[in-house]
N, C-alpha and C positions, 0 to 999 in steps of 0.2 A: 766709329773709326778710331783706331789706336793712335797714340801720340806719334809713333814713328811714321805712319802713313800720312798723317796730317802734316807733319813737317816736310815730308817729301813733296806733297802736293803744293804746299806754300812755296817751297824753294823752286819748284818747276815753274809755277805760275809767275813768280817774281822774276826769274831769269828770262822767261819768255817775253814778259812785258818789257823788260829792259832792252832786249835785243830788238823786238818789234818796234818799240818807240824810237830807238836810235836809227833803225832802218827807214822808218817812215819820215822822221825828221831830216835825215840825210837826203832822201829822195826829193822832199818838198823844198827845203831851205838850203840844202847843201851843208848843213851843220849837224852837230850832235845835240842830244838833250843836255840841259845844264848839268854841271859836275855834281851838284848836290843830289839831284834825282838819281844819277848813276850810282853814286856812293850809297845812297839809301837802299836801292834795290839790290846792290851787291852785298851790302851788310845783312839784309833780310835773307838773302839766299845763303850766305855763309852760316848765319845763325841757324837756319833751318837744316842745313846739312849736318852741323855739329849736333843739333838736337836729335836728328834722326839716328845718328851713330850712337849717341848715348842711350837712346831708347832701345835700340837693338841690343846693346851690351847689357842693359838692365834686364831685358827679356831672357837673354842667355844665362845671366847670373841667377835669375829666379828659377829657371829650369834646372840648373845644376844643383841649387840648394834643395829643390823639391826631390830630385833624384837621390841626393845624399841623405835626406831625411827618410825617404822610403827604405833605402838600404839599411840605415841604422835601426829603424823600427823592426825590419825583418831580422836583422842580426840579433838584436836584443831579445826578440821573441824566441829565436832559435836557442840562444843561450839559456833563457829562462826555462824553456821546455826540457833542455838537457839537464839542468841542475835540479829542478823539481824541489822536493822536500829533503833532499839529502843533507843540506846544510843545517836544517833544524835538528835532525838526529845527531849530527856531529856536535852541535852546541849543547844539546841535552847530555850527551855522553861525556863531554868535557866537564860540564858543571858537576855531574854526579861523581866523576873520578876525583876532582880536586876540592870538593867541599866535604865538611864533616857531616856525619849522620846526625840528623836532628832527632831528639827524643820526642815520642808521641805523648802529648798531654791531652787527656780527655777534656772536652768542653763542659763547663759547669752547667747545672740545670738553670732554667730560666723561669720566670713568671711565678705562679703559685707554688710550684714544687720547691723552689728555692726559698720561699718565704716560710713554708711549713717546717723546714729543717731548722 
C-alpha cells in the first residue's frame, strides 16, 4: 500500500473513532470524551491528511520528471541522429586549413639492420 493511501486510511479511521467515541460517550454519560483524546485524534487526522497531500504531490512530481527525462532523451537522440559525423569532417577540414604542412620524415631502421650500418 502506498504512503498516500495508508495516510488516507489512518486519517479516516482516526476521525471515525473520534466521532464514534464522542457519540457513544454522549449517549451513555451525557458528556464528551476527554479533551486530550479529542486533540490527539484530530492531530492524527490532520497529520494524515497533510501526509496524503504531500505523497500525492510527490507522485505527480515524479511523473513529470519521468516525462521530462523521456522527452529529453528522445530529443537528444533526434539531434544526434541529425548531426551524425558532419562535425568530425568540419573539425578535420578546419585543422587542415589552418595548420602548416608537416614534412614527411622516414622512420629509421630498427634492430639488426640499424646496428649493421
